C-alpha positions in Angstrom: 0.0 0.0 0.0 1.4 3.4 -1.0 1.3 6.6 1.0 -2.4 7.7 0.7 -3.0 10.8 -1.3 -5.3 12.3 1.3 -2.6 12.1 4.0 0.0 13.4 1.6 -2.1 16.5 0.9 -3.2 17.0 4.5 0.3 16.6 5.9 2.0 18.9 3.3 4.1 16.0 2.0 5.4 14.9 5.4 4.8 11.3 6.5 3.7 12.3 10.0 1.2 14.8 11.5 3.4 17.7 12.5 2.6 20.4 15.1 4.0 23.2 12.9 1.4 22.5 10.3 -1.4 22.4 12.9 -0.3 25.8 14.2 -0.2 27.3 10.7 -3.6 26.0 10.0 -5.0 27.3 13.3 -3.5 30.8 13.3 -2.8 31.4 9.6 0.7 32.6 10.6 4.0 31.4 11.9 3.6 30.7 15.6 6.5 30.0 17.9 6.8 28.8 21.5 8.7 31.0 24.0 10.0 29.0 27.0 9.6 30.2 30.5 11.4 29.3 33.7 9.7 30.2 37.0 10.2 29.4 40.7 8.5 26.0 40.5 10.0 22.7 41.7 9.0 19.1 41.5 7.7 16.6 44.1 10.7 14.3 43.4 13.0 17.1 44.2 11.4 18.7 47.3 10.9 15.4 49.2 7.1 15.0 48.7 7.7 11.8 46.8 11.5 11.7 46.5 14.6 13.9 46.4 17.2 14.6 43.7 14.8 14.8 40.7 14.9 12.5 37.6 18.4 11.2 37.0 18.6 12.7 33.5 17.4 16.2 34.4 19.4 19.4 34.7 16.9 22.2 34.3 19.7 24.4 32.9 19.0 22.4 29.7 15.5 23.8 29.7 16.4 27.3 30.5 15.9 29.9 27.7 18.9 32.0 26.8 17.1 35.2 27.7 16.3 34.0 31.3 17.6 35.9 34.2 16.7 35.2 37.9 13.7 37.0 39.3 12.4 38.0 35.9 8.6 38.1 35.7 6.5 36.2 33.2 6.0 39.4 31.2 9.7 40.2 31.2 10.7 36.7 30.1 8.1 36.6 27.4 8.9 40.0 26.0 12.6 39.2 25.8 12.0 35.8 24.3 9.4 37.1 21.8 11.9 39.8 20.6 14.6 37.2 20.1 12.4 34.8 18.3 10.9 37.5 16.1 14.4 38.8 15.2 15.4 35.2 14.2 12.2 34.0 12.5 9.9 36.9 11.8 7.2 35.3 13.9 4.6 37.7 15.4 2.4 35.2 17.3 3.6 33.2 20.3 2.6 30.4 22.7 3.9 30.9 26.3 5.5 27.6 27.2 5.7 27.0 30.9 8.5 24.5 30.5 11.0 24.2 33.4 10.2 22.0 36.4 6.5 21.2 37.2 4.3 24.1 36.2 1.1 23.0 38.0 2.9 22.4 41.3 1.9 25.4 43.3 -1.0 27.3 44.9 -4.0 27.7 42.6 -4.1 31.5 42.9 -0.4 31.7 41.9 -0.9 29.4 38.9 -3.8 31.5 37.7 -1.9 34.7 38.1 1.1 33.4 36.1 -1.0 31.9 33.3 -3.1 35.0 32.8 -0.1 37.3 33.0 1.3 35.5 30.0 -2.0 35.7 28.1 -2.3 39.4 28.7 0.8 40.1 26.6 0.0 41.3 23.0 1.0 38.6 20.5 0.5 35.6 22.9 -2.1 33.4 21.4 -2.0 30.5 23.8 -0.4 28.5 26.5 1.5 25.2 26.8 1.9 23.9 30.3 4.4 21.2 31.1 3.8 19.1 34.2 3.7 15.6 35.8 0.8 13.2 35.9 0.8 13.3 39.7 0.5 17.1 39.9 -2.8 17.8 38.2 -5.5 17.8 41.0 -9.0 18.5 39.9 -8.9 22.2 40.9 -5.9 22.8 38.7 -7.5 20.9 35.8 -10.6 23.0 36.3 -8.6 26.2 36.1 -6.8 25.1 32.9 -10.1 24.1 31.4 -11.6 27.5 32.1 -8.6 29.1 30.4 -8.8 26.7 27.5 -12.4 27.9 26.9 -10.9 31.4 26.2 -7.7 30.6 24.3 -5.5 27.9 22.8 -4.0 25.5 25.4 -2.0 22.4 25.5 -1.4 20.4 28.8 1.9 18.5 28.5 2.3 15.4 30.7 5.7 13.9 31.2 5.3 10.1 31.2 8.8 9.4 29.7 8.3 5.6 30.0 5.2 3.5 30.6 7.3 0.8 32.3 7.4 0.8 36.1 11.0 -0.6 36.2 12.2 2.4 34.2 10.2 5.0 36.2 11.7 3.6 39.4 15.2 3.6 37.9 15.0 7.2 36.8 13.6 8.3 40.2 10.4 9.6 38.5 8.3 9.3 41.6 5.1 8.2 39.9 3.8 5.2 37.9 1.6 4.3 35.0 -1.5 4.4 37.2 -1.1 8.1 38.0 -0.6 8.8 34.3 -3.7 7.0 33.1 -5.7 8.7 35.9 -4.5 12.2 34.9 -5.2 11.5 31.2 -8.8 10.3 31.9 -9.6 13.3 34.1 -8.1 15.7 31.6 -9.8 14.1 28.6 -13.1 14.2 30.5 -12.7 18.0 30.6 -11.9 18.2 26.9 -8.2 19.3 27.3 -5.6 18.9 24.6 -2.9 16.5 25.9 0.6 16.1 24.7 2.7 13.3 26.2 6.5 13.4 26.6 8.4 10.2 26.0 12.1 9.3 26.1 13.2 6.4 23.8 16.3 4.4 24.6 16.2 3.8 28.3 18.6 0.9 29.4 16.7 -2.3 29.9 13.8 -1.5 27.6 13.5 -3.8 24.6 12.1 -2.7 21.3 8.9 -4.6 21.9 8.5 -2.9 25.3 9.0 0.5 23.8 6.5 -0.2 21.1 3.8 -1.0 23.6 3.6 2.7 24.3 2.1 4.0 21.1 -0.6 1.3 21.5 -1.4 2.8 24.9 -1.5 6.3 23.6 -3.9 5.2 20.8 -6.2 3.6 23.3 -6.3 6.6 25.6 -7.0 9.1 22.8 -3.9 11.2 23.4 -3.8 14.4 21.2 0.0 14.9 20.8 3.4 13.4 21.6 6.9 14.6 22.1 9.7 12.1 21.4 13.1 12.5 22.9 16.2 10.4 22.6 17.9 9.6 25.9 20.8 12.0 26.0 23.3 12.7 28.8 23.5 16.2 30.2 26.2 17.5 32.5 25.5 17.7 36.2 23.2 14.8 36.3 23.2 11.3 37.9 22.9 9.9 34.4 26.2 11.5 33.5 27.9 9.6 36.4 26.3 6.3 35.3 27.4 7.0 31.7 31.0 7.9 32.6 31.2 4.6 34.6 30.1 2.6 31.5 26.7 1.6 33.1 24.6 3.2 30.4 24.6 2.6 26.6 22.9 5.1 24.3 21.2 4.4 21.0 23.2 5.2 17.9 21.7 7.7 15.4 20.6 4.8 13.1 19.0 2.9 15.9 17.1 5.9 17.1 15.9 6.8 13.6 14.6 3.2 13.0 12.9 3.1 16.4 11.1 6.4 15.8 9.9 5.1 12.4 8.6 1.9 14.1 6.9 4.0 16.7 5.2 6.3 14.1 4.0 3.4 12.1 2.0 2.2 15.1 0.8 5.6 16.4 -2.6 6.8 15.3 -2.4 9.3 12.4 -4.6 11.6 14.5 -1.9 12.2 17.1 0.0 15.4 16.5 3.8 15.1 16.6 5.2 18.0 18.6 8.8 16.8 18.5 10.7 13.9 17.0 14.1 14.3 18.8 15.5 16.0 21.8 18.5 18.3 22.2 20.2 20.7 24.6 23.0 23.1 24.2 26.4 21.9 23.1 28.0 23.1 26.3 25.7 20.9 28.4 25.6 17.8 26.2 27.8 14.9 27.2 26.4 12.4 24.7 25.4 11.5 22.0 26.9 14.1 19.8 24.6 13.2 16.9 21.6 14.7 18.8 23.1 18.2 18.5 22.0 18.4 14.9 18.3 18.2 15.4 17.3 19.2 11.8 19.5 16.4 10.3 17.9 13.8 12.6 14.4 15.0 11.7 15.3 14.9 8.0 16.7 11.4 8.4 13.5 10.1 10.1 11.5 11.5 7.1 13.9 9.8 4.7 13.6 6.5 6.5 9.8 6.7 6.3 10.1 7.4 2.6 12.5 4.5 2.1 10.1 2.1 3.8 7.1 3.6 1.9 5.5 4.0 5.3 3.9 6.7 7.4 2.4 7.5 10.8 -0.4 5.1 11.6 0.2 2.7 8.7 0.1 -0.1 11.2 -2.0 0.9 14.2 -1.7 -1.1 17.4 -4.2 -0.9 20.2 -4.1 -2.7 23.6 -7.0 -5.2 23.8 -6.5 -6.0 27.4 -5.5 -3.3 29.9 -6.6 -1.6 33.1 -5.6 1.5 35.0 -2.5 -0.1 36.5 -1.1 -2.3 33.7 -1.2 -2.4 29.9 -2.0 -5.9 28.7 0.2 -7.8 26.3 -2.4 -8.6 23.6 -2.5 -6.3 20.6 -4.5 -5.9 17.4 -2.4 -5.0 14.4 -4.1 -3.6 11.3 -3.1 -1.8 8.2 -5.2 1.4 8.3 -7.3 1.8 5.1 -7.9 5.3 3.7 
């Protein structure tokens, strides 16, 4: 079966459902995210569920270059918008609450920060990154109220669906909390983007490819894929330097992403295909520093295979809120 004409047209020739295309269609203009770093923390840093944070995390890697301590949302956004506009010509922006857990605080503080961003001319929406165990009902109600007025994505960091991995990285939550957060968010009509890291030690290809089946079943709206990369100043760096962690090669990652996309529903929007941080913070792999080349190579691999996102859709047939079952349905999707 060849790449269906309707998808070729709808996806502007790409073989996956890209977020950039969705933004252009929604706003009829170039839209860019501007990252924010505020005084949040995480429950696996402050002792509520653990200390030390995730073993791969150094928030310096998420800190925008325009950030300065004690800058307000308005000051950060204006500086970031000016830099992005100078570089790309964009005039519309999404305020991206990125660093740490951006729903982990008092409700009145969250509302003040979110609405401060939306009051800035040129800001057309919000993207709020958080953890599945940090979205109580009152916070979801607040975000839902804001989403009735503007464009909003709630981004949930799952990283891996496998309990052994979540424990190894000191994540502090499990699959149960993720599914619960998804169900409560979807019941409110929120757009959900899920963050995943591919290439954790001890996860087989078959285990990794269970994840798109779960996302299909849950009706997830978007996904960000990241390769496991080692950043300076992390526990993962120590493990990598001791030889305890092997990373995927560029070719292995490209093939794995292509496999993942084949299984993932074509309705899921791809926000990101590979991860990166600055050269000064990156320990390994060096190939991840050239993000554009990796994305182009993934597209080329999809073309080589004559395949596309959702060509083979997998859904879990047996699962519950604690554990995804091991029985799948595989089908070639007809168009």
